[in-house]
N, C-alpha and C positions, 0 to 999 in steps of 0.2 A: 438516885440519878436525877439530874435536872432535866427540864423539858428539851433542851437542845441535844443533850446526850441521848435521850430516848428517841428523838427524831433521827439522829445520826445512826443509831442502832437499827432503826427501821429501814433507813435508806441502804445501809450495808446489806441487811438481810434481803431486801428486795433485789439488789444488784446480783447477789449470789444465786437466788432462786430463779430470777428471770434469765440471767446469763446461762443457766444450765440448759435452756431450750435452744440456744444458738447452734451448738453442734448438731443437734437433731435436725434443725431446719436445713443446714448446709448439706448434711448427709442425704436427706430426702431429695433436695434439689439436684444433687449430683447423681444419685443412683435411681431415682424415681421409684424406689422400693418402699412401699408402705405396708407390706404384708404383716409386719410385726406390730402394727399399731391398731388398737381397738377403736372402731368408729364410735361405738356407744360411749366409751370412756372419754374420748376427745370432745364429743358433743356435750356431755355432762360437765367436763372440766372447763370448756370454753364458756358455757353458760354461767358456771360458778364464778369464774374470773370476772365476767361482765358484771355480775351482781356485786362482787367485791369492789369493783370500780365505782358503781353507783353508791355503795355504802360509803366509800372513802370521800366521794364528792359531797354526799349528804352531810358528812361530819367534818369536812374541811381537812382531811388527813392526807397531806401531800405525799408522804411515803407510800401509803396504800394506793393512791391514785396512780402515781408514777410507776410503781412496780407492776401493778396489775394492768395498767394501760399497755405497757410494753409486752407483758406476758400475753395479754389478750391478742395483740397483733401477731406475735409469734405463734401462739396456739391456733389462731385463725388461719395462718398460712399452712400449718401442718394439717389442720382439718380440711382445708380446701384441697390440698394435695391428696389426702386420703380419699376424698370423694372423687377427685379427678382420675387418680391412677389405680383405683381398686379393680 
């Protein structure tokens, strides 16, 4: 694969994995039910995604920065609602 194909693959993967958080965010916003979400898991996950963003910025990897930046925003919303509505 050439470099542009690898970058496209990364962007597609990022869209799929990041997009998977959107239904969860909307469900929590609608129901305010966070009982099925682990606080410890979301704290660890959000910190991990933040570190992936830093890694991507450090290496100039746009696909990693874009996907993890959006995931960080969505995970932070879920984490915030978990703390607020528990």
